[in-house]
C-alpha positions as CSV (number, residue, x, y, z in Angstrom):
1,M,12.4,-1.1,-7.7
2,I,9.4,-2.9,-9.6
3,Y,10.6,-5.0,-12.5
4,P,8.2,-6.3,-14.4
5,Q,6.5,-9.8,-12.6
6,T,6.6,-9.0,-9.2
7,I,3.3,-9.4,-7.0
8,V,2.5,-6.2,-4.6
9,T,-0.3,-5.8,-2.6
10,V,-2.8,-2.7,-2.9
11,A,-2.8,-0.4,-0.1
12,D,-6.2,0.7,-0.6
13,N,-10.0,-1.0,0.0
14,S,-11.0,-0.3,-4.3
15,G,-10.4,-4.5,-3.7
16,A,-8.0,-6.3,-4.8
17,R,-5.7,-7.5,-2.6
18,K,-2.2,-8.5,-4.8
19,I,-1.5,-6.9,-8.6
20,L,0.8,-8.6,-11.1
21,S,3.4,-6.0,-12.1
22,I,3.1,-6.3,-16.7
23,K,4.9,-3.1,-17.7
24,T,6.0,0.3,-16.3
25,L,4.7,3.2,-18.5
26,R,6.5,6.6,-16.8
27,S,10.1,5.0,-15.8
28,K,13.1,7.8,-15.3
29,V,15.7,5.1,-13.8
30,Q,15.0,1.7,-16.3
31,N,12.7,1.0,-19.1
32,K,11.8,-1.5,-16.8
33,L,11.6,-0.3,-13.2
34,A,9.6,1.2,-11.3
35,V,10.1,3.5,-8.6
36,I,8.1,5.6,-6.0
37,G,5.9,7.8,-8.4
38,N,5.6,5.6,-11.6
39,L,2.8,4.1,-13.1
40,I,2.6,0.4,-13.9
41,V,0.1,-1.8,-16.3
42,G,-1.6,-4.3,-13.4
43,V,-3.4,-7.8,-13.4
44,V,-5.5,-8.5,-10.2
45,K,-4.5,-11.5,-8.9
46,R,-6.3,-12.1,-5.7
47,I,-10.0,-10.2,-4.8
48,N,-11.5,-9.9,-1.8
49,K,-14.7,-11.3,-1.9
50,R,-17.2,-8.8,-0.8
51,K,-16.0,-5.7,-3.6
52,K,-16.7,-6.3,-7.7
53,L,-13.6,-6.1,-8.8
54,K,-12.7,-9.3,-10.5
55,K,-9.7,-11.6,-10.8
56,G,-8.1,-10.8,-13.9
57,S,-8.9,-7.4,-14.7
58,I,-6.6,-4.7,-15.7
59,F,-6.4,-1.9,-14.0
60,N,-3.1,1.0,-14.7
61,C,-1.4,1.6,-10.5
62,L,0.9,3.9,-9.0
63,V,3.5,2.6,-7.2
64,V,3.2,4.4,-3.1
65,R,6.3,1.9,-1.8
66,H,8.5,0.4,-2.7
67,K,10.9,-3.0,-0.3
68,N,14.1,-0.9,-1.4
69,C,16.1,2.3,0.2
70,F,15.4,4.8,-1.5
71,R,16.5,9.0,-0.1
72,L,14.5,11.8,0.6
73,H,15.2,15.7,-0.4
74,D,16.9,16.0,3.8
75,G,19.0,13.5,2.6
76,Q,17.5,11.0,4.4
77,S,17.0,7.6,3.3
78,N,13.9,5.2,4.2
79,N,12.6,1.9,2.9
80,F,9.2,-0.1,3.7
81,S,8.1,-3.5,4.6
82,T,6.9,-4.7,1.8
83,S,5.8,-3.1,-1.6
84,A,1.9,-1.1,-2.8
85,V,-0.2,-0.1,-5.4
86,I,-2.9,1.9,-6.0
87,L,-5.4,1.0,-8.4
88,L,-6.1,3.5,-10.6
89,N,-9.3,4.1,-13.5
90,R,-9.2,5.6,-17.4
91,S,-8.5,9.3,-16.3
92,K,-6.1,8.4,-14.1
93,N,-8.2,8.8,-10.6
94,P,-8.4,5.8,-8.2
95,I,-11.0,3.8,-7.6
96,A,-10.9,3.5,-3.9
97,N,-11.7,6.7,-1.5
98,R,-9.4,5.1,1.2
99,I,-5.5,4.8,1.7
100,F,-4.4,2.3,4.2
101,G,-0.6,3.2,5.4
102,P,1.6,6.4,5.3
103,L,2.8,7.3,1.9
104,P,6.2,10.2,0.8
105,G,5.2,13.5,-0.2
106,I,7.1,12.4,-3.4
107,I,3.3,11.3,-4.4
108,R,2.7,15.5,-5.1
109,E,5.3,16.6,-6.9
110,V,5.0,13.7,-9.2
111,G,0.8,15.1,-9.8
112,F,-1.1,12.8,-7.6
113,S,-1.7,15.5,-4.7
114,R,-5.4,14.1,-4.7
115,I,-4.1,10.7,-3.4
116,L,-1.9,12.5,-0.6
117,L,-6.0,13.7,1.1
118,M,-7.0,10.5,1.3
119,C,-4.3,8.4,2.7
120,Q,-2.6,8.1,6.8
121,G,-0.1,9.6,7.2
122,I,3.0,12.0,4.8
123,F,6.4,12.4,5.1
124,E,8.3,14.0,3.3
């Protein structure tokens, strides 16, 4: 679960390394809480120097992993070691062309099936 003012890592090759969460856009759990599949607004805090991304720029982000335990449809519970997001542009398309690490299949149900094509692994 990601609250406002939480620093999370970026799971793509867009050039950002760390993002500071500002606000949750679409949340079904609570007003301020973001889980897997929710959109958040974030500020870039740490960057890769070789990329064109600037520190302090604001992006929409999709939450793809969080540390807290979550349940899958078949009853299994999983959790990740880090919380991670993917940067999106204004038209809700990913900025990067590669995503690192596995992603849950819940993202397909939210409507971001294009992101699953770029990731390394999917688990349902």
